N, C-alpha and C positions, 0 to 999 in steps of 0.2 A: 518269495517275491510279493505275494499278496499280503503277507503279514507286515512287510516293510511299508507297503502303501497304506495299510490301515494305521500303522504307527505314525507315518507322516501326516495323514489326515487328522489324527487326534492331536498331534503336536501343533498343527496350524490352527485348529479350532481353539485349543487351549491358549496359544500365544495371542491370537486376536481377542479372545475373551478377556484375558488379563489386561491387555493394552486398553481396550475399551472401558473396562472397569476403573482402572487407575486414572484414565484420562477424563472421564465424565462423572465419577462419583463425587459426593460432597467432600470438601477439603478435610484432611486429617490434621489434627492439632500437632504442631511440631514438624510437619513436613510441608515446606514452603512451595514446592513445585506442583502440588496437587490442588485443584485439577488444572489441566491445561487450558480449559475454557476461560479462566480468569486472565489469560494472556491475550485474548482476542480484543483488539481495539474496537471500541464502540463509537458510533457517530453521534452527532448533536441530538438527533431525535431519540436516541436510546440512552445516552449518558448525560446529556445537557452540556452547556458551555456558555459562550458569550456571544451576544448579538450587538453589533456596532453599526451605526449609520454615520458615515463620514461625508463632509461637505468640502468641496474644493472652492477656494476663495481667491479672488484677484489680489495681487500685491503690486507695488511699484516695480518689483523685479521681474514678475512673471504674471501673465494673464492666462485664464482658463480657456483652453481650446480643445476641440475634439481629439487632436493628436496628443495633447498633453494628458487627457483623460485615458487614452489607450496606454500611454506609458505608465500612468499611475496604476492601472489594473495589473500590468505586467510586473511592476516593481513590488506591489503588495503580494502577488502570488509567490514571487521568488522569496520574499522575506518570510512569509508564513511557512513555505516548504522547507527553508533552511533551518527553521526552528523545530523541524521534525513533526509538524502537524500535517496530517494527511486528510485529503478530501475536504478542504475548506470550501465554503460557499462564498464566492466573491462575484458580485454582479453590479453593474451600473444601473442606477435609477435616475432617469432624466438626463440632463446634460452635465450636472455637477455632483450628484450624489453617488456614493458607493456603499453597498450593504455588504458587511463581512460577518460571517458566522463561523466560529471555531469551536470544535468539540474538545472537551476534557482539558481545558486550560487550567493550570495550577495557579497562575498569577495573572488574572485578566488585566490588571492595571499596567503591569510590565509589558505585556504583549501589545496592548493598545498604544502605549507610549512609544514602543518601537515602531509600530506601523505608521504613525503620523509624523515621526521625526524626519526632517528634511534630509539630514545626513550629507551635508555638503562639505567635502574635505579640501583643505588648502594648505600648502606649504609656502611660507613667506620668509623673505629675508628681513634683516633688521631695518632695511629701508622701506619695507612694506610691499616689495615687489613679489607678485605671485609666481612661484616657480612651477609647481605642478598642482593639479587638482584631482578630484576623484575620477574624472574622466580619463586620466592617464593610468589608472590602476588596471592591472591584469588579474590580481588575486589578493584577497585579504583573508588571513587565517589566524585563529587564536592558537597560542602555544605557551609553554613554560620555558623561561630562560634557563639554559642548561647549567649556568653557574649559580645564579641566585634563586632559581626555582620559583621566580615570581611570574604571574600571568602577564602576557603581552600580546600585541597584535602584530603579526608579521605581514609586511606589505611587499608586493612584487609589482613593479611598473611594467607597462607595455614598452616596446622598443622606443617609441617617441618619448614617453615619459622618462625612461631610463637615461636617454641621451640628455634631456633637459636637466635631470637631477644630477647627473655626473658633471655637467658644465657648471651648475650652480654651486655644488659642494667644492669643486676645484677652486672657484673664485672666492669662496667664503670660508676657507680654512681659518680656524681660530675665532670665527664669528658664530653667532647663534642663528639657527633657522627654526622659526616657530611653526607649530602644527595647530591648525584651527579646524574645529568641527562645528558647523552651523554658526560661524562667526565668533565662537568662543575658543580662546587659546587653551589647549589641553596639555601642551608640552613645548619646551623651548630648549632643545639640546644644543650644545656647542659642537661644531664640526671639527673633528680631530684630524681627519684626512679625507681626501676625495673618495666618494663612494661611486664606483663605476660598475658595480654588479647589478644595478637596478633594483636594489632592495633597501628597505627601511623598516623601522619598527616603532611602535607606540607602546610605552610602558606606563606604569603607575596605576594598574588595576588591582583591586583587592581580591577578586575571585576570577576563576577561569570562565565562569558563566557571564560575568560582566564583559570580559574580553570577547567572548563568543558573540554577545549581543552587538558589540561595536563592529566586529568582523562581518556579521550578517548585514548590517546597515551599509558598510562600505562596499561589500561585494555586490549587493543588489543595485547600488547606484543611488544618486540623490533624486528625491522626488522633484519633478519639474514645477509643481505648484504646491502651495501650502494647503494642508488638510486640517479641518477642525472637526471635533467630535460633536455631532448633533444629538446622538442618543447612544446610550450604552446600558445594557441590562444583562443580567444573568438569566439564562434559559434553563429551565428544569426539564427533565426527561418525562414529563407527565403524559404527553401524547404517545411517546415511544413506549413507556411502560405498559400502558393500556393496550396499545396496538400489538406490542410484542407478546403479551399474554395470549391474545386472541390468535396471533400468527402461530405461536407454538402449539396451541390446542388444535388448530386446523391442520397444521403440519403433522402432528402426532396421529390424528385420526386418518388423514390421507395416507400416511406411511404404513399404518397398520392395515388399512384396506389393500394397499398394494402388495404387502408381504403375504397376506392371506390369499389374494388372487393368484400370485405366482406359485404358491405351494399347491393350491387346489387344482389349478389348470395345467401347470407344467410338471408338477410332482417333484421328482428328484432334481431336475435342472432348476426348477423354481426355488428349491431349498438352497441349492448352490448359488443361484443368483442373489438370493437374500443375504447370504453370507458375504458375497462379493460387494453388495451394497454397504454392508457394515464396514468393510475394509475401505471402500470408496469414501464413506463419510469421514472416517478417521484420517485418511490421507489428505483430504481437502482441508480439514480442520487444522492439521499440522502445517500445511502449506500457507494457510491464512496467517498463522502465527509467525512462521519463518519469514514471510515477506511483509509483515506488518500491515496486512489488509484491514481497512477500517470497515466494520460491519454497520450498516444502516438498514432500515426497513426495506428499501429497494435492494440492498445487497443480500438480505435474507431471501427475498423473492428470487433473485438470480441463483442463489444456492439451491433452493427448492426446485426451480426450473431445470437446473443441471441434473438434479436427482431424477427428474422425469425423463431426461434425455438418456441417462444411464439405464433406466428400466426399459426404455424403448429399444435400446441397443440389444439388450438381453432377449427381448421378445422376438426381434428379427432373427437372432441366432438360433433360438429354440424352435422357431417355426421351420427354419431351414433344416435343423437337426431332425425334426419329426418327418420331414419329407424324405430325407436320406434313409432313415430307418424303415419307413414304409416301402421304400424301393428294394428292401432286402439286404442292405449293407449291414456289416457288423457294427457294433457299438463304437469301437475305436475309429474305424473308417468313417462312420457317420458323423462323429464329432469333428474330425478334421475337415471333411468335405463341407459340412454345414457351416463351419467358421469361414472357410474360403469363399463360399457363395455369399455369405452375409457381409463380408468385410467391405466390399465396394459400396454397398448401400449405406452402411454405418459411417464409413469415411466421408462420403459425399454429404450426408445429413449433418454430421458434426462440423465439417469444414464450413458449410454455409452458416451454421450457427455461430461459429467463432468469428467469421467475417462480419456478421451482423453486430457482434459484440465489439469488434474493433471499430466499426463505424460509430457506434454509440459512444465509445470511449473518446474517440477523436473529436466528435462534434458536441458531445454532451458536457455537462458541468456537474460538480458535486455529486448528489445521490445517483444521477444517471451513470456517471463513471463508476460508482460503486457497484451498481447493478451489472454493468458490462464486465468489470474485473472478476466478480464472483462467478458470473456465468461462464466466462472464458476459461477460468481455472477449473471449474467443475466439469466442463465438457472435455477438456484435455485429459483430466484424470479418469473420466468415465471411459475414454477410449482404452486406457491402460487396463482398467479393471475388467472391462467387458471382453476385450480381445485377448488379453494375456492371462489375467487372474482367473476369470471364469473358465477359460479353456483348460488351464492347468489343473484346476480343481475337478473339472469333469473327468479328465483323464485319470486323476488320482482316484476318484470314486469308481470309475470303470476298472481300474487296476486292482481294486480290492477284491473283485469277483463276487461281492456280496449281493449285487443287484444286476441281474441278467435279463429280466423280462422287459421287452421294449415298452410295455404298457406303463412301467414305472417312469419312463421318459416321455410320456404323453403321446406315444405313437399307438 
């Protein structure tokens, strides 16, 4: 039985060591998936990107109002998010200006052009009568035609739009219905039969990316006012690179100090806690990659703070364990009772931290949201590693029978 526990412990240490080595070591030539850290998304302050200042202007068709600017902000956010860009900075400056910062953009010209495009969709008869507009859309999505394999944009109208479109196509069988985007005709198909399912499609795109860009514009809705680009520049990660280097050095020194303290003060449990922290760090890293979390300097701060929360949870557990051992309980019983007594305090502390992170995420913007996300994920994972992983490892160590003296557990 003891030999089985020793073997299990050795296998766990070996597995975590191998995962940590392959995940964090420098990339190996010919092996694309190493290391996993290259899959972590970096924010504007670490990776660089584009900084744009937009100005809303009055036109004969629409005037700039506070309500229109609120809609502009919402539409810009939706367009950027649908392009797969995470944690953009979008903030209004004054009554007419909007500042947009986007990290890691491959084609800044294309993205900026998409942001300022009005994207007003109209379907018109041969007589110029407007049948439906973008306001009647329920969904717009890019796809490939199953027969020709050509890119297209599939449109689905809401109930009101579907009814109007069905009536218009019924009355115009054999005639053309033109599709206009921002006043420019992009297609003029002939109606072969009434279309009553509330669906239509726009063809003629050369790539699926082009169709996706149009679908994003249509799905987000037309801008209520015209936007002009006042300033556009590429932002380098100079501040982030300098700050990141200092942050990593400070984090490494702080982490080393914590690991030494845990071993010197708590001894065997401290060594187990340090091993759990390694597992915790790897788990959080993989979660960041899986959910596409964008790392910024505030995000790194949230990650480090969650590490401190994980250490704090282990300290509470080990203090309870020492009390149980001093009262004369056996090692196994002391471990179980120590965890039971520490659970409530750990749960309350972590719950309040997560609630604070949720408040920051709901009311914050850009980097503040990044801090909240990394903090919340880190605290949630720390609950698992402290309550489950550390407990299991302590029982595994106790089951080996190699360490029986309570002094080795800090008592």
